[in-house]
Backbone as CSV, one residue per row, in Angstrom:
resi,resn,N_x,N_y,N_z,CA_x,CA_y,CA_z,C_x,C_y,C_z
1,MET,136.303,63.204,127.315,135.024,63.307,126.686,134.982,64.668,125.875
2,SER,136.180,65.315,125.792,136.189,66.556,125.072,135.917,66.416,123.687
3,GLN,136.007,65.194,123.097,135.728,64.912,121.718,134.352,65.347,121.276
4,TYR,133.375,65.004,122.224,131.995,65.421,121.976,131.780,66.963,122.053
5,ALA,132.457,67.588,122.922,132.383,69.012,122.947,133.037,69.620,121.739
6,ALA,134.159,68.943,121.241,134.715,69.400,119.895,133.864,69.169,118.842
7,GLU,133.145,68.017,118.834,132.300,67.633,117.635,131.060,68.697,117.561
8,TYR,130.528,69.048,118.782,129.576,70.075,118.709,130.138,71.405,118.060
9,LEU,131.191,71.871,118.674,131.782,73.053,118.232,132.237,73.059,116.640
10,ASN,132.655,72.002,116.175,133.025,71.831,114.785,131.596,71.819,114.010
11,THR,130.610,71.199,114.428,129.351,71.300,113.832,128.876,72.596,113.648
12,VAL,128.850,73.489,114.755,128.338,74.844,114.707,129.214,75.619,113.744
13,SER,130.562,75.503,113.812,131.351,76.190,112.915,131.095,75.919,111.473
14,ALA,130.868,74.627,111.155,130.468,74.331,109.742,129.210,74.947,109.337
15,LEU,128.215,74.885,110.200,126.862,75.633,109.920,127.018,77.113,109.673
16,LEU,127.840,77.720,110.434,128.115,79.136,110.337,128.822,79.470,108.898
17,GLN,129.756,78.551,108.624,130.418,78.770,107.309,129.358,78.690,106.137
18,ARG,128.303,77.585,106.361,127.369,77.545,105.273,126.529,78.759,105.255
19,VAL,126.152,79.511,106.296,125.463,80.693,106.361,126.336,81.702,105.579
20,HIS,127.629,81.787,105.831,128.401,82.763,105.226,128.366,82.665,103.644
21,ASP,128.525,81.211,103.198,128.678,80.888,101.908,127.374,80.987,101.079
22,GLU,126.241,80.660,101.681,125.075,80.497,100.979,123.960,81.588,101.163
23,GLN,124.011,82.407,102.330,122.982,83.250,102.610,123.144,84.705,102.665
24,LEU,124.269,85.119,102.235,124.553,86.569,102.102,123.590,87.388,101.212
25,PRO,123.124,86.812,100.084,122.250,87.414,99.258,120.988,87.598,99.973
26,VAL,120.508,86.550,100.703,119.181,86.881,101.445,119.441,87.810,102.508
27,LEU,120.417,87.895,103.285,120.703,88.850,104.204,120.621,90.264,103.595
28,ASP,121.370,90.445,102.514,121.218,91.751,101.789,119.866,92.153,101.450
29,ALA,119.126,91.192,100.894,117.657,91.474,100.510,116.902,91.923,101.687
30,ALA,117.039,91.108,102.882,116.235,91.343,103.943,116.628,92.698,104.567
31,ALA,117.998,93.003,104.638,118.425,94.369,105.144,117.928,95.473,104.405
32,ALA,117.724,95.322,103.031,117.042,96.306,102.228,115.589,96.621,102.632
33,ARG,114.849,95.544,102.888,113.418,95.562,103.232,113.431,96.315,104.695
34,ILE,114.311,95.951,105.556,114.159,96.524,107.015,114.582,97.934,106.765
35,ALA,115.567,98.391,106.021,115.983,99.704,106.006,114.912,100.514,105.357
36,ASP,114.170,100.035,104.210,113.007,100.688,103.707,112.009,100.981,104.874
37,CYS,111.726,99.962,105.705,110.721,100.134,106.746,111.170,101.102,107.746
38,ILE,112.465,101.165,108.223,112.894,102.050,109.223,112.919,103.559,108.694
39,ILE,113.382,103.801,107.412,113.304,105.149,106.917,111.950,105.510,106.743
40,GLY,111.029,104.508,106.431,109.579,105.072,106.334,108.810,105.245,107.714
41,GLY,109.529,105.093,108.795,109.082,105.387,110.164,108.481,104.033,110.707
42,GLY,108.617,103.028,110.157,108.075,101.687,110.632,108.900,100.983,111.618
43,LEU,108.519,99.854,112.163,109.163,99.012,113.136,109.440,97.705,112.435
44,TRP,110.657,97.150,113.115,110.933,95.702,112.789,110.483,94.880,114.003
45,HIS,109.571,93.992,113.763,108.893,93.179,114.822,109.595,91.748,114.701
46,VAL,109.889,91.162,115.876,110.478,89.904,115.911,109.676,88.942,116.882
47,PHE,109.359,87.709,116.511,108.501,86.913,117.222,109.018,85.517,117.187
48,GLY,108.978,84.783,118.336,109.184,83.317,118.521,108.656,82.839,119.717
49,SER,108.249,81.586,119.722,107.696,80.965,120.977,108.615,79.874,121.394
50,GLY,108.420,79.552,122.620,109.392,78.483,123.358,110.732,79.052,123.249
51,HIS,111.627,78.238,122.857,113.164,78.679,122.887,113.413,79.554,121.723
52,SER,112.590,79.613,120.760,112.810,80.690,119.602,112.457,82.026,120.078
53,GLN,111.844,82.203,121.286,111.615,83.494,121.955,112.943,84.085,122.406
54,LEU,113.905,83.300,122.727,115.241,83.775,123.097,115.870,84.584,121.984
55,LEU,115.606,84.223,120.794,116.079,84.854,119.532,115.372,86.124,119.250
56,ALA,114.082,86.183,119.618,113.348,87.521,119.526,114.038,88.400,120.506
57,ALA,114.374,88.044,121.710,114.821,88.891,122.657,116.314,89.281,122.243
58,GLU,116.976,88.569,121.499,118.227,88.727,121.096,118.404,90.150,120.384
59,LEU,117.309,90.478,119.644,117.632,91.766,118.803,116.917,92.950,119.544
60,PHE,116.473,92.777,120.825,115.644,93.858,121.316,116.393,94.565,122.652
61,TYR,116.509,95.822,122.504,117.008,96.741,123.566,118.404,96.174,124.147
62,ARG,119.290,96.064,123.256,120.658,95.691,123.633,121.755,96.571,122.934
63,ALA,122.858,96.655,123.587,123.923,97.632,123.155,124.430,97.099,121.764
64,GLY,124.464,98.132,120.797,124.776,97.854,119.438,123.720,97.348,118.655
65,GLY,122.422,97.355,119.214,121.206,96.954,118.423,120.458,98.023,117.846
66,LEU,119.725,97.886,116.869,118.710,98.834,116.284,117.632,99.204,117.370
67,VAL,117.363,100.442,117.384,116.210,100.817,118.345,114.903,100.465,117.882
68,PRO,114.589,100.591,116.614,113.028,100.354,116.154,112.704,98.970,116.014
69,VAL,113.033,98.163,117.032,112.750,96.773,117.028,111.756,96.495,118.211
70,ASN,110.585,95.920,117.680,109.531,95.561,118.781,109.472,93.993,118.804
71,ALA,110.115,93.621,119.979,110.040,92.060,120.221,108.650,91.842,120.761
72,ILE,108.095,90.812,120.202,106.755,90.289,120.541,106.969,89.090,121.611
73,LEU,107.100,89.387,122.917,107.360,88.373,123.817,106.254,88.135,124.767
74,ASP,105.564,87.034,124.426,104.366,86.750,125.097,104.816,85.611,126.125
75,LEU,104.583,86.050,127.401,105.056,84.993,128.454,104.387,83.529,128.427
76,PRO,103.067,83.498,128.207,102.555,82.232,128.171,103.125,81.335,127.006
77,LEU,103.805,81.928,126.025,104.390,81.225,124.988,105.926,80.888,125.177
78,SER,106.367,81.420,126.345,107.837,81.235,126.685,107.919,80.006,127.607
79,VAL,109.194,79.632,127.792,109.358,78.540,128.836,109.585,79.014,130.140
80,MET,109.270,80.404,130.433,109.657,81.010,131.868,108.356,80.976,132.769
81,VAL,107.286,80.591,132.198,106.083,80.435,133.163,105.736,78.982,133.251
82,ASN,105.411,78.308,132.184,105.043,76.902,132.321,105.480,76.306,130.988
83,ALA,106.588,75.536,130.930,107.162,75.117,129.719,106.196,74.155,128.872
84,ARG,105.470,73.259,129.519,104.555,72.418,128.850,103.471,73.199,128.346
85,ARG,103.041,74.192,128.994,101.914,74.957,128.605,102.275,75.735,127.301
86,SER,103.549,76.266,127.163,103.981,76.919,125.982,103.920,75.950,124.713
87,THR,104.291,74.641,124.942,104.197,73.738,123.905,102.729,73.514,123.416
88,TRP,101.745,73.531,124.316,100.400,73.388,123.935,99.863,74.586,123.164
89,LEU,100.160,75.737,123.828,99.661,76.971,123.218,100.131,77.392,121.859
90,GLU,101.357,76.946,121.446,101.836,77.370,120.104,101.180,76.497,119.127
91,ARG,100.442,75.574,119.512,99.719,74.686,118.526,98.182,75.128,118.398
92,VAL,97.777,76.196,119.130,96.493,76.595,119.092,96.091,77.698,118.090
93,PRO,95.323,77.208,116.961,94.890,78.225,116.015,94.001,79.360,116.677
94,GLY,94.268,80.599,116.085,93.454,81.715,116.668,94.283,82.455,117.703
95,TYR,95.141,81.820,118.546,95.827,82.423,119.514,96.794,83.652,119.020
96,ALA,97.358,83.381,117.909,98.251,84.553,117.408,97.444,85.814,116.894
97,GLU,96.219,85.563,116.339,95.396,86.613,115.856,95.007,87.510,117.091
98,GLN,94.667,86.896,118.260,94.361,87.612,119.436,95.600,88.336,119.884
99,LEU,96.825,87.722,119.983,98.007,88.276,120.507,98.403,89.598,119.739
100,LEU,98.241,89.482,118.426,98.659,90.708,117.506,97.757,91.824,117.590
101,GLN,96.607,91.602,118.058,95.572,92.810,118.320,96.208,93.805,119.256
102,ASP,97.140,93.445,120.066,97.734,94.278,121.025,99.164,94.631,120.723
103,GLU,99.597,94.556,119.467,101.013,94.833,119.027,100.896,95.917,117.970
104,PRO,101.905,96.913,117.944,101.907,98.007,117.043,102.305,97.668,115.608
105,LEU,101.493,96.576,114.985,102.036,96.180,113.664,101.142,96.843,112.546
106,HIS,101.889,97.492,111.581,101.224,98.222,110.559,101.710,97.803,109.223
107,ALA,100.994,98.248,108.165,101.402,98.173,106.851,102.888,98.800,106.732
108,GLY,103.810,98.170,105.943,105.099,98.708,105.791,106.119,98.261,106.669
109,ASP,105.597,97.687,107.751,106.610,97.057,108.863,107.167,95.813,108.314
110,VAL,108.179,95.197,108.982,108.797,94.069,108.742,108.566,93.133,110.042
111,VAL,108.144,91.899,109.790,107.991,91.019,110.768,108.841,89.690,110.625
112,LEU,109.734,89.484,111.598,110.549,88.271,111.527,109.951,87.183,112.458
113,VAL,109.661,86.047,111.917,109.074,85.019,112.589,110.193,83.869,112.656
114,ILE,110.205,83.328,113.810,111.409,82.313,114.138,110.615,81.108,114.671
115,SER,110.841,79.966,113.949,110.327,78.696,114.353,111.283,77.581,113.684
116,ASN,111.856,76.735,114.520,112.638,75.806,114.069,111.998,74.795,113.061
117,SER,110.844,74.252,113.549,110.171,73.252,112.827,109.376,74.020,111.750
118,GLY,108.858,75.171,112.055,107.978,75.968,111.204,106.533,75.180,111.044
119,ARG,106.171,74.374,111.907,104.935,73.594,111.678,103.706,74.004,112.688
120,ASN,104.099,74.747,113.645,103.061,75.016,114.669,102.093,76.206,114.262
121,ALA,100.951,76.112,114.720,100.007,77.150,114.295,100.271,78.599,114.660
122,VAL,100.743,78.803,115.776,101.084,80.332,116.298,101.942,80.967,115.399
123,PRO,103.270,80.412,115.087,104.272,81.341,114.245,103.669,81.295,112.841
124,ILE,102.942,80.327,112.450,102.405,80.388,111.061,101.318,81.379,110.916
125,GLU,100.585,81.453,111.904,99.573,82.501,111.996,99.954,83.978,112.149
126,VAL,101.072,84.123,113.033,101.653,85.431,113.061,102.249,85.785,111.617
127,ALA,102.702,85.044,110.874,103.146,85.375,109.480,101.948,85.635,108.617
128,LEU,100.887,84.916,108.751,99.623,85.149,107.916,99.017,86.499,108.240
129,VAL,98.859,86.815,109.533,98.226,87.934,110.037,99.139,89.141,109.588
130,ALA,100.463,89.168,109.738,101.290,90.106,109.291,101.300,90.422,107.918
131,LYS,101.127,89.453,107.053,100.994,89.677,105.569,99.703,90.325,105.208
132,SER,98.666,89.976,106.041,97.329,90.463,105.701,97.263,92.005,106.029
133,ARG,98.173,92.415,106.981,98.234,93.742,107.288,99.115,94.553,106.529
134,GLY,99.711,93.967,105.508,100.646,94.667,104.589,102.173,94.731,105.006
135,ALA,102.495,93.798,105.949,103.887,93.788,106.394,104.656,92.782,105.591
136,THR,106.060,93.175,105.503,106.892,92.017,104.921,107.234,91.029,105.977
137,VAL,107.137,89.789,105.621,107.465,88.702,106.374,108.735,87.933,106.158
138,LEU,109.656,87.885,107.233,110.919,87.108,107.060,110.762,85.954,107.976
139,ALA,111.321,84.798,107.617,111.195,83.534,108.458,112.555,83.019,108.722
140,LEU,112.824,82.482,109.977,113.986,81.818,110.285,113.595,80.425,110.807
141,THR,114.018,79.410,110.018,113.414,78.086,110.283,114.575,77.116,109.845
142,SER,114.364,75.720,110.173,115.146,74.821,109.588,114.321,74.202,108.415
143,VAL,114.834,74.578,107.174,114.221,74.028,105.998,114.098,72.541,105.972
144,GLN,115.157,71.855,106.281,115.260,70.406,106.244,114.207,69.790,107.204
145,PHE,114.134,70.174,108.404,113.244,69.756,109.449,111.867,70.038,109.002
146,SER,111.576,71.331,108.645,110.228,71.675,108.219,109.670,70.800,107.047
147,SER,110.599,70.406,106.039,110.093,69.698,104.933,109.725,68.323,105.421
148,ARG,110.107,67.916,106.446,109.883,66.399,106.912,108.786,66.203,107.833
149,VAL,108.084,67.292,108.220,106.858,67.270,109.151,105.737,67.951,108.544
150,SER,104.585,67.610,109.170,103.268,68.200,108.620,102.976,69.356,109.309
151,SER,102.106,70.184,108.771,101.704,71.491,109.297,100.629,71.132,110.431
152,ARG,100.687,72.005,111.465,99.670,71.885,112.553,98.630,73.151,112.377
153,HIS,98.770,73.839,111.278,97.900,74.965,111.116,96.707,74.533,110.151
154,PRO,95.486,75.020,110.338,94.338,74.580,109.423,94.567,74.786,107.977
155,SER,95.345,75.840,107.530,95.569,75.985,106.232,96.593,74.897,105.570
156,GLY,97.193,74.160,106.409,98.175,73.133,105.754,99.554,73.830,105.405
157,LYS,99.706,75.153,105.647,100.855,75.887,105.424,101.922,75.758,106.480
158,LYS,103.227,75.748,106.033,104.249,75.884,107.127,104.892,77.368,107.004
159,LEU,105.691,77.587,107.968,106.118,79.032,108.037,106.861,79.522,106.779
160,LEU,107.681,78.653,106.265,108.418,78.920,105.099,107.478,79.216,103.858
161,ASP,106.292,78.710,103.826,105.395,78.964,102.912,104.728,80.326,102.994
162,CYS,104.844,80.896,104.123,104.130,82.238,104.414,105.046,83.483,104.368
163,ALA,106.338,83.292,104.030,107.361,84.334,104.123,107.626,84.828,102.930
164,ASP,108.080,86.179,102.865,108.731,86.771,101.587,110.102,86.318,101.480
165,LEU,110.904,86.205,102.561,112.356,85.768,102.480,112.505,84.763,103.697
166,VAL,113.360,83.698,103.424,113.504,82.613,104.368,115.056,82.606,104.692
167,PHE,115.234,82.433,105.940,116.693,82.092,106.448,116.529,80.823,106.985
168,ASP,117.720,79.939,106.642,117.711,78.479,106.957,118.855,78.329,108.081
169,ASN,118.349,77.827,109.159,119.550,77.633,110.336,120.099,76.303,110.103
170,TYR,119.802,75.473,108.979,120.452,74.275,108.735,120.295,73.194,109.856
171,GLY,119.385,73.315,110.703,119.281,72.365,111.779,118.717,71.048,111.314
172,VAL,119.230,70.047,112.088,118.846,68.622,111.794,117.499,68.414,112.348
173,ASP,116.911,67.212,111.941,115.549,66.962,112.623,115.577,66.949,114.124
174,GLY,114.728,67.623,114.859,114.801,67.558,116.205,115.823,68.554,116.949
175,ASP,116.698,69.123,115.944,117.728,70.268,116.489,118.928,69.742,117.109
176,ALA,118.838,68.609,117.833,120.046,68.047,118.583,121.035,67.496,117.651
177,ALA,122.327,67.789,117.686,123.276,67.421,116.794,124.362,66.543,117.025
178,VAL,124.451,66.190,118.226,125.539,65.249,118.754,125.016,63.968,119.237
179,GLN,125.532,62.939,118.725,125.103,61.576,119.157,126.134,60.957,120.034
180,ILE,125.822,60.584,121.310,126.717,60.105,122.235,126.340,58.557,122.429
181,PRO,127.283,57.707,122.378,126.989,56.257,122.491,126.223,56.036,123.784
182,GLY,125.165,55.191,123.698,124.450,54.774,124.818,123.278,55.782,125.173
183,CYS,123.185,56.989,124.590,122.171,57.892,124.762,120.953,57.579,123.831
184,ARG,119.739,57.756,124.337,118.648,57.443,123.532,118.271,58.557,122.556
185,SER,118.856,59.607,122.821,118.728,60.955,121.818,119.879,61.559,121.778
186,ALA,119.932,62.237,120.590,121.140,63.145,120.261,120.979,64.342,121.290
187,VAL,122.021,65.100,121.491,122.035,66.233,122.366,122.632,67.340,121.694
188,SER,122.427,68.545,122.363,123.087,69.930,122.039,122.533,70.484,120.660
189,ALA,121.560,71.381,121.009,120.930,72.129,119.790,121.838,73.102,119.185
190,THR,121.529,73.344,117.859,122.343,74.402,117.085,121.577,75.592,116.762
191,SER,120.226,75.496,116.795,119.350,76.534,116.291,119.556,77.865,116.850
192,THR,119.878,77.897,118.306,120.018,79.102,118.912,121.303,79.863,118.595
193,VAL,122.347,79.115,118.519,123.665,79.653,118.056,123.628,80.152,116.666
194,VAL,123.196,79.333,115.706,123.276,79.747,114.302,122.156,80.841,114.065
195,GLY,120.943,80.830,114.697,119.979,81.743,114.677,120.396,83.078,115.115
196,SER,121.088,83.059,116.145,121.617,84.350,116.821,122.608,84.971,115.976
197,ALA,123.427,84.215,115.364,124.539,84.731,114.461,123.918,85.366,113.114
198,LEU,122.921,84.603,112.687,122.233,85.112,111.445,121.493,86.449,111.753
199,LEU,120.847,86.496,112.878,120.136,87.764,113.186,121.153,88.953,113.446
200,GLN,122.249,88.664,114.079,123.164,89.796,114.317,123.739,90.143,113.025
201,ALA,123.985,89.246,112.140,124.538,89.481,110.875,123.554,90.406,110.039
202,LEU,122.343,90.068,110.164,121.231,90.901,109.565,121.158,92.247,110.086
203,ALA,121.303,92.384,111.354,121.333,93.647,112.005,122.454,94.591,111.421
204,ALA,123.719,94.005,111.302,124.953,94.626,110.750,124.592,95.129,109.360
205,ALA,124.083,94.200,108.505,123.889,94.508,107.140,122.773,95.620,107.075
206,THR,121.820,95.721,107.985,120.795,96.718,107.904,121.285,98.019,108.190
207,VAL,122.124,98.083,109.277,122.795,99.352,109.705,123.605,99.856,108.552
208,ALA,124.466,98.972,107.875,125.201,99.461,106.886,124.356,99.927,105.637
209,GLU,123.272,99.358,105.474,122.469,99.796,104.329,121.849,101.148,104.736
210,LEU,121.412,101.382,105.927,120.934,102.736,106.250,122.018,103.680,106.145
211,GLN,123.211,103.456,106.769,124.222,104.436,106.521,124.526,104.764,105.063
212,GLN,124.607,103.757,104.229,124.877,103.893,102.906,123.806,104.886,102.222
213,ARG,122.623,104.852,102.589,121.472,105.676,102.239,121.419,107.070,102.816
214,GLY,122.433,107.243,103.621,122.430,108.587,104.328,121.514,108.714,105.484
215,HIS,121.130,107.640,106.116,120.130,107.573,107.125,120.875,106.942,108.404
216,PRO,121.373,107.749,109.290,122.170,107.137,110.384,121.296,106.254,111.142
217,ALA,121.655,105.062,111.543,120.868,104.043,112.139,120.680,104.486,113.607
218,PRO,119.411,104.571,114.240,119.252,104.689,115.628,119.753,103.403,116.391
219,LEU,120.674,103.553,117.246,121.302,102.323,117.880,121.329,102.538,119.436
220,TRP,121.017,101.515,120.064,121.217,101.457,121.688,122.661,101.410,122.001
221,HIS,123.084,102.216,123.107,124.499,102.113,123.506,124.425,101.425,124.839
222,SER,125.596,101.015,125.242,125.744,100.313,126.627,125.359,101.211,127.652
223,ALA,124.339,100.815,128.485,123.946,101.596,129.660,125.022,101.753,130.651
224,ASN,126.046,100.966,130.526,127.249,100.955,131.512,128.305,101.746,131.132
225,GLY,128.266,102.403,129.918,129.330,103.345,129.400,128.951,104.742,130.033
226,GLU,129.883,105.717,129.635,129.811,106.964,130.298,128.645,107.853,129.741
227,THR,128.347,107.670,128.354,127.366,108.523,127.666,126.149,107.673,127.283
228,GLY,126.212,106.365,127.496,125.077,105.554,126.982,123.718,105.877,127.603
229,GLY,123.608,106.114,128.805,122.532,106.354,129.456,121.709,107.669,128.831
230,GLN,122.463,108.705,128.496,121.783,109.787,127.956,121.265,109.548,126.531
231,ILE,122.156,108.881,125.758,121.731,108.593,124.343,120.422,107.658,124.347
232,ASN,120.517,106.707,125.238,119.354,105.714,125.225,118.082,106.441,125.769
233,ASP,118.181,107.395,126.781,117.043,108.225,127.128,116.359,108.981,125.962
234,GLU,117.257,109.511,125.122,116.692,110.207,123.861,115.987,109.139,122.972
235,HIS,116.473,107.957,122.680,115.783,106.961,122.082,114.390,106.704,122.700
236,ILE,114.508,106.483,123.970,113.244,106.105,124.703,112.292,107.194,124.537
237,ALA,112.629,108.430,124.699,111.713,109.495,124.490,111.004,109.509,123.153
238,ARG,111.657,109.123,122.249,111.225,109.079,120.699,110.357,107.919,120.497
239,TYR,110.673,106.785,121.113,109.950,105.529,120.724,109.059,104.945,121.850
240,GLN,109.095,105.492,122.969,108.234,104.943,124.034,106.635,105.254,123.524
241,GLY,105.879,104.316,123.745,104.484,104.532,123.329,104.329,103.839,121.921
242,ARG,105.448,103.759,121.174,105.363,102.922,119.885,105.896,101.685,120.043
243,ILE,106.958,101.360,120.752,107.540,100.117,120.971,106.887,99.501,122.277
244,LYS,106.170,98.494,122.195,105.355,98.017,123.371,106.150,97.904,124.650
245,ARG,107.261,97.272,124.685,107.961,96.976,125.887,109.134,97.772,126.372
246,LEU,109.094,99.069,125.811,109.991,100.019,126.178,109.540,100.577,127.672
C-alpha cells in the first residue's frame, strides 16, 4: 500500500515546487510589508480557526522564529475544546469583532489570516476588522476551493477579497488529496504541510529583509541550548505586555 503514501508525498512535493515557481514575488512583497511593520515597532498577527489554527501557532514562540508575532489563538475556535463547536463558531458573524477587542492590533501592523476555504464568517471578519484598523492583511487560502464555494459572511466577500496580498496553498476542493479505491472520500490533507512551508519561507524572507535594511531581526532561540534561555528572557522582558500570550 506504499503506493498511496508515495502518491501523497509526490503530490505535496509538486505543490511545494509550485510555491517555489509561482509565489516568490508574493513572498518578497509580504516580507517587505512585515519588515516595515517590525521596524516601525508593530506586530505581525496570525489567525486561523479549526485546523488553520495550527498554522497560526507554527509562527509563534519557537526557535528560529520572529519574536514580534502575536498568534491569535482562540480556544473555542480550535479543535482542542469541542471540534463541532469550532465549526459552528467560525460561521458566526460578529464573533471576530468581539474577539479582536482583546487583541493588541493597531494601525501599521500586519495580520495574516489563514482559511483553506476562505468562506466562513470569522476569518473574513478578522480581515475586514484588521483593515478597518489600518493594518495590512495577508491571506493564506486555497484559491481554487474558495472560487467554487459561496461566502458565509453577510458582505458576500471571501477571504481573498479582503486581503492586500494572497498566498495560495493550491489545495483541492475539500483539501483531501489522495483517492483510495473503495473509500467514499479522498484522504490526506495538504493545506497544513504546504501552508507551514509557505509561512516558514515568509519568515525567512522577512528576516533577510530586516538584515538587509540594517535592522537585526529579534529571534527566538532554542530554550534547550546553552544560551537560549537568557536571550529569550531578554525578548520576553521587552515584549511581555505587548504580545498577549507571552
